[in-house]
ZADO-1210 file (C-alpha; in nm, 4 decimals, padded with zeros to 6 digits):
<atoms>
<atom x="00.0017" y="00.0105" z="00.0186" code="MET" pos="1"/>
<atom x="00.1133" y="00.3572" z="-00.0670" code="ALA" pos="2"/>
<atom x="00.1086" y="00.6437" z="00.1960" code="GLY" pos="3"/>
<atom x="-00.2285" y="00.7581" z="00.0907" code="ASN" pos="4"/>
<atom x="-00.4028" y="00.4420" z="00.1020" code="GLY" pos="5"/>
<atom x="-00.4405" y="00.3471" z="-00.2240" code="ARG" pos="6"/>
<atom x="-00.2602" y="-00.0068" z="-00.3285" code="PRO" pos="7"/>
<atom x="00.0925" y="00.0558" z="-00.5220" code="GLN" pos="8"/>
<atom x="00.0210" y="-00.0577" z="-00.8912" code="LYS" pos="9"/>
<atom x="00.4287" y="-00.1119" z="-00.9221" code="TYR" pos="10"/>
<atom x="00.4039" y="-00.4648" z="-00.8088" code="HIS" pos="11"/>
<atom x="00.0813" y="-00.5714" z="-00.9999" code="ASP" pos="12"/>
<atom x="00.1047" y="-00.3780" z="-01.3082" code="CYS" pos="13"/>
<atom x="00.4504" y="-00.3209" z="-01.3743" code="VAL" pos="14"/>
<atom x="00.7168" y="-00.5217" z="-01.2071" code="GLU" pos="15"/>
<atom x="00.5724" y="-00.8666" z="-01.3382" code="PRO" pos="16"/>
<atom x="00.6264" y="-00.7174" z="-01.6831" code="TYR" pos="17"/>
<atom x="00.9615" y="-00.5925" z="-01.6948" code="LEU" pos="18"/>
<atom x="01.0654" y="-00.8156" z="-02.0057" code="ALA" pos="19"/>
<atom x="00.7683" y="-00.6993" z="-02.1910" code="GLU" pos="20"/>
<atom x="00.8537" y="-00.3524" z="-02.1141" code="ILE" pos="21"/>
<atom x="01.2213" y="-00.3973" z="-02.2828" code="LYS" pos="22"/>
<atom x="01.0184" y="-00.4935" z="-02.5978" code="LYS" pos="23"/>
<atom x="00.7666" y="-00.2277" z="-02.5746" code="MET" pos="24"/>
<atom x="01.0965" y="00.0339" z="-02.5318" code="ALA" pos="25"/>
<atom x="01.1667" y="-00.0572" z="-02.9154" code="LEU" pos="26"/>
<atom x="00.8295" y="00.0628" z="-03.0409" code="THR" pos="27"/>
<atom x="00.6416" y="00.2774" z="-02.8150" code="MET" pos="28"/>
<atom x="00.7102" y="00.6000" z="-02.5798" code="THR" pos="29"/>
<atom x="00.7098" y="00.5882" z="-02.2147" code="GLU" pos="30"/>
<atom x="00.3677" y="00.7248" z="-02.1806" code="GLU" pos="31"/>
<atom x="00.2265" y="00.4698" z="-02.4406" code="GLN" pos="32"/>
<atom x="00.4072" y="00.2043" z="-02.2222" code="ILE" pos="33"/>
<atom x="00.2393" y="00.3527" z="-01.8914" code="ALA" pos="34"/>
<atom x="-00.0988" y="00.3211" z="-02.0922" code="LYS" pos="35"/>
<atom x="-00.0680" y="-00.0565" z="-02.2369" code="THR" pos="36"/>
<atom x="00.0128" y="-00.1171" z="-01.8714" code="LEU" pos="37"/>
<atom x="-00.2898" y="00.0485" z="-01.7252" code="GLY" pos="38"/>
<atom x="-00.0742" y="00.2893" z="-01.5041" code="VAL" pos="39"/>
<atom x="-00.0951" y="00.6574" z="-01.5280" code="SER" pos="40"/>
<atom x="00.2083" y="00.8355" z="-01.6920" code="TYR" pos="41"/>
<atom x="00.2892" y="01.0361" z="-01.3931" code="SER" pos="42"/>
<atom x="00.2922" y="00.6926" z="-01.1974" code="SER" pos="43"/>
<atom x="00.5125" y="00.5321" z="-01.4381" code="PHE" pos="44"/>
<atom x="00.7766" y="00.8337" z="-01.4442" code="ARG" pos="45"/>
<atom x="00.7397" y="00.7927" z="-01.0601" code="LYS" pos="46"/>
<atom x="00.7931" y="00.4134" z="-01.0319" code="TYR" pos="47"/>
<atom x="01.1062" y="00.4773" z="-01.3061" code="LYS" pos="48"/>
<atom x="01.2577" y="00.7009" z="-01.0364" code="GLY" pos="49"/>
<atom x="01.1957" y="00.4625" z="-00.7660" code="GLN" pos="50"/>
<atom x="01.2611" y="00.1081" z="-00.9324" code="HIS" pos="51"/>
<atom x="01.5936" y="00.0438" z="-01.0922" code="GLU" pos="52"/>
<atom x="01.4996" y="-00.2485" z="-01.2808" code="GLU" pos="53"/>
<atom x="01.2436" y="-00.0515" z="-01.4562" code="LEU" pos="54"/>
<atom x="01.4932" y="00.1898" z="-01.5455" code="GLN" pos="55"/>
<atom x="01.7079" y="-00.0755" z="-01.6779" code="GLU" pos="56"/>
<atom x="01.4591" y="-00.2512" z="-01.8692" code="ALA" pos="57"/>
<atom x="01.3568" y="00.0656" z="-02.0465" code="LEU" pos="58"/>
<atom x="01.7538" y="00.1464" z="-02.1254" code="LYS" pos="59"/>
<atom x="01.8081" y="-00.2124" z="-02.2482" code="LYS" pos="60"/>
<atom x="01.4919" y="-00.1740" z="-02.4822" code="GLY" pos="61"/>
<atom x="01.6011" y="00.1742" z="-02.5862" code="ARG" pos="62"/>
<atom x="01.9959" y="00.0645" z="-02.6275" code="ARG" pos="63"/>
<atom x="01.8563" y="-00.2794" z="-02.8842" code="GLN" pos="64"/>
<atom x="01.6447" y="00.0264" z="-03.0904" code="LEU" pos="65"/>
<atom x="01.9263" y="00.2352" z="-03.1439" code="VAL" pos="66"/>
<atom x="02.1310" y="-00.0367" z="-03.2491" code="MET" pos="67"/>
<atom x="01.8596" y="-00.1283" z="-03.5049" code="GLU" pos="68"/>
<atom x="01.8700" y="00.2058" z="-03.5979" code="LEU" pos="69"/>
<atom x="02.2199" y="00.2448" z="-03.6724" code="TYR" pos="70"/>
<atom x="02.1896" y="-00.0850" z="-03.9047" code="SER" pos="71"/>
<atom x="01.9096" y="00.0090" z="-04.0946" code="ALA" pos="72"/>
<atom x="02.0865" y="00.3609" z="-04.1558" code="LEU" pos="73"/>
<atom x="02.4124" y="00.1818" z="-04.2714" code="ILE" pos="74"/>
<atom x="02.2110" y="-00.0455" z="-04.4939" code="LYS" pos="75"/>
<atom x="02.0556" y="00.2615" z="-04.6371" code="ARG" pos="76"/>
<atom x="02.3584" y="00.4369" z="-04.6761" code="ALA" pos="77"/>
<atom x="02.5455" y="00.1511" z="-04.8480" code="LYS" pos="78"/>
<atom x="02.2621" y="00.0421" z="-05.0684" code="GLY" pos="79"/>
<atom x="02.1029" y="-00.3012" z="-05.0487" code="PHE" pos="80"/>
<atom x="01.9564" y="-00.5954" z="-05.2761" code="LYS" pos="81"/>
<atom x="01.5978" y="-00.7337" z="-05.2112" code="TYR" pos="82"/>
<atom x="01.3537" y="-00.9534" z="-05.3448" code="THR" pos="83"/>
<atom x="01.0002" y="-00.8114" z="-05.4847" code="GLU" pos="84"/>
<atom x="00.7331" y="-01.0271" z="-05.4987" code="LYS" pos="85"/>
<atom x="00.4273" y="-00.9180" z="-05.7492" code="LYS" pos="86"/>
<atom x="00.0963" y="-01.1145" z="-05.7502" code="LYS" pos="87"/>
<atom x="-00.0796" y="-01.0870" z="-06.1030" code="ILE" pos="88"/>
<atom x="-00.4390" y="-01.1228" z="-06.0976" code="TYR" pos="89"/>
<atom x="-00.6616" y="-01.1400" z="-06.3996" code="GLU" pos="90"/>
<atom x="-01.0763" y="-01.1761" z="-06.3366" code="GLY" pos="91"/>
<atom x="-01.0280" y="-01.1634" z="-05.9522" code="GLY" pos="92"/>
<atom x="-00.7954" y="-01.4805" z="-05.9921" code="GLU" pos="93"/>
<atom x="-00.4288" y="-01.5368" z="-05.9098" code="LEU" pos="94"/>
<atom x="-00.2577" y="-01.5885" z="-06.2505" code="VAL" pos="95"/>
<atom x="00.1007" y="-01.5832" z="-06.1484" code="ARG" pos="96"/>
<atom x="00.3454" y="-01.4659" z="-05.9159" code="GLU" pos="97"/>
<atom x="00.6625" y="-01.2494" z="-06.0202" code="GLU" pos="98"/>
<atom x="00.9600" y="-01.2458" z="-05.7910" code="ILE" pos="99"/>
<atom x="01.2312" y="-01.0320" z="-05.8997" code="SER" pos="100"/>
<atom x="01.5820" y="-00.9194" z="-05.7434" code="GLU" pos="101"/>
<atom x="01.6046" y="-00.5694" z="-05.7105" code="LYS" pos="102"/>
<atom x="01.9057" y="-00.3033" z="-05.5801" code="TYR" pos="103"/>
<atom x="01.8071" y="-00.0143" z="-05.3636" code="ALA" pos="104"/>
<atom x="02.0540" y="00.2573" z="-05.4597" code="GLN" pos="105"/>
<atom x="02.2569" y="00.3909" z="-05.1577" code="PRO" pos="106"/>
<atom x="02.0620" y="00.6887" z="-05.0102" code="ASP" pos="107"/>
<atom x="02.2934" y="01.0424" z="-05.0094" code="VAL" pos="108"/>
<atom x="02.0794" y="01.1558" z="-04.6830" code="ALA" pos="109"/>
<atom x="02.1659" y="00.8472" z="-04.4937" code="ALA" pos="110"/>
<atom x="02.5267" y="00.8918" z="-04.6006" code="LEU" pos="111"/>
<atom x="02.5460" y="01.2009" z="-04.4865" code="ASN" pos="112"/>
<atom x="02.3936" y="01.1363" z="-04.1529" code="LEU" pos="113"/>
<atom x="02.5971" y="00.8426" z="-04.1138" code="ALA" pos="114"/>
<atom x="02.9354" y="00.9938" z="-04.2035" code="LEU" pos="115"/>
<atom x="02.8428" y="01.2925" z="-03.9810" code="LYS" pos="116"/>
<atom x="02.7652" y="01.0607" z="-03.6642" code="ASN" pos="117"/>
<atom x="03.0694" y="00.8016" z="-03.7270" code="PHE" pos="118"/>
<atom x="03.3446" y="01.0341" z="-03.8499" code="ASP" pos="119"/>
<atom x="03.2323" y="01.3532" z="-03.7309" code="ALA" pos="120"/>
<atom x="03.6191" y="01.4690" z="-03.7247" code="ASP" pos="121"/>
<atom x="03.6444" y="01.4234" z="-04.1109" code="ASN" pos="122"/>
<atom x="03.2960" y="01.5166" z="-04.2284" code="TRP" pos="123"/>
<atom x="03.0509" y="01.8175" z="-04.2373" code="ALA" pos="124"/>
<atom x="02.8176" y="01.9658" z="-04.4826" code="ASN" pos="125"/>
<atom x="03.0404" y="02.2941" z="-04.4608" code="ASP" pos="126"/>
<atom x="03.4346" y="02.1665" z="-04.4447" code="PRO" pos="127"/>
<atom x="03.5301" y="02.5583" z="-04.3673" code="GLN" pos="128"/>
<atom x="03.3317" y="02.5499" z="-04.0532" code="ILE" pos="129"/>
<atom x="03.5217" y="02.2170" z="-03.9698" code="MET" pos="130"/>
<atom x="03.8358" y="02.4019" z="-04.0023" code="GLU" pos="131"/>
<atom x="03.7319" y="02.6898" z="-03.8106" code="LEU" pos="132"/>
<atom x="03.6201" y="02.4742" z="-03.5133" code="ARG" pos="133"/>
<atom x="03.9500" y="02.2860" z="-03.5476" code="ARG" pos="134"/>
<atom x="04.1251" y="02.6325" z="-03.5028" code="LYS" pos="135"/>
<atom x="03.9091" y="02.7306" z="-03.2154" code="GLU" pos="136"/>
<atom x="03.9994" y="02.4209" z="-03.0411" code="LEU" pos="137"/>
<atom x="04.3380" y="02.4907" z="-03.0851" code="GLU" pos="138"/>
<atom x="04.3173" y="02.8212" z="-02.9569" code="LEU" pos="139"/>
<atom x="04.1097" y="02.7218" z="-02.6825" code="ARG" pos="140"/>
<atom x="04.3663" y="02.4432" z="-02.5982" code="GLN" pos="141"/>
<atom x="04.6304" y="02.7029" z="-02.6078" code="GLN" pos="142"/>
<atom x="04.4583" y="02.9311" z="-02.3818" code="ALA" pos="143"/>
<atom x="04.4081" y="02.6863" z="-02.1139" code="VAL" pos="144"/>
<atom x="04.7627" y="02.5666" z="-02.1492" code="LYS" pos="145"/>
<atom x="04.8664" y="02.9650" z="-02.0700" code="ASN" pos="146"/>
<atom x="04.6238" y="02.9684" z="-01.7892" code="ASN" pos="147"/>
<atom x="04.4333" y="03.2686" z="-01.9943" code="ASP" pos="148"/>
<atom x="04.1153" y="03.0847" z="-02.0001" code="TRP" pos="149"/>
</atoms>
């Protein structure tokens, strides 16, 4: 029981579902997870602050999501082969199925984003800004070295 006389929903509605919460974190917001579990979002946030195992379930789910997103980004950036299946109908009846191999060209936006994130020291939309940032960093390091900071 919580201090206000109402039963604590955490042990009934959240704790038994930690494995599912980890999976939900792949596709749902915390607010959606709370609704699915039948608890208010404010209570869910409170439980998250009180229960490390809930924080961990959410973190692990998000970490897995981020890794899947990285993989998808890299796949789009590099281009990929895929199989396309087409069903051909005539008069409402399936006549044949066509299967063809296709190739998705590398996506320029994905390439740009991947390079900015994975090789930020050497990649930017504006190389002049990168050079200015390098010089600024050198000046700051020199100022720290000279105790002028």
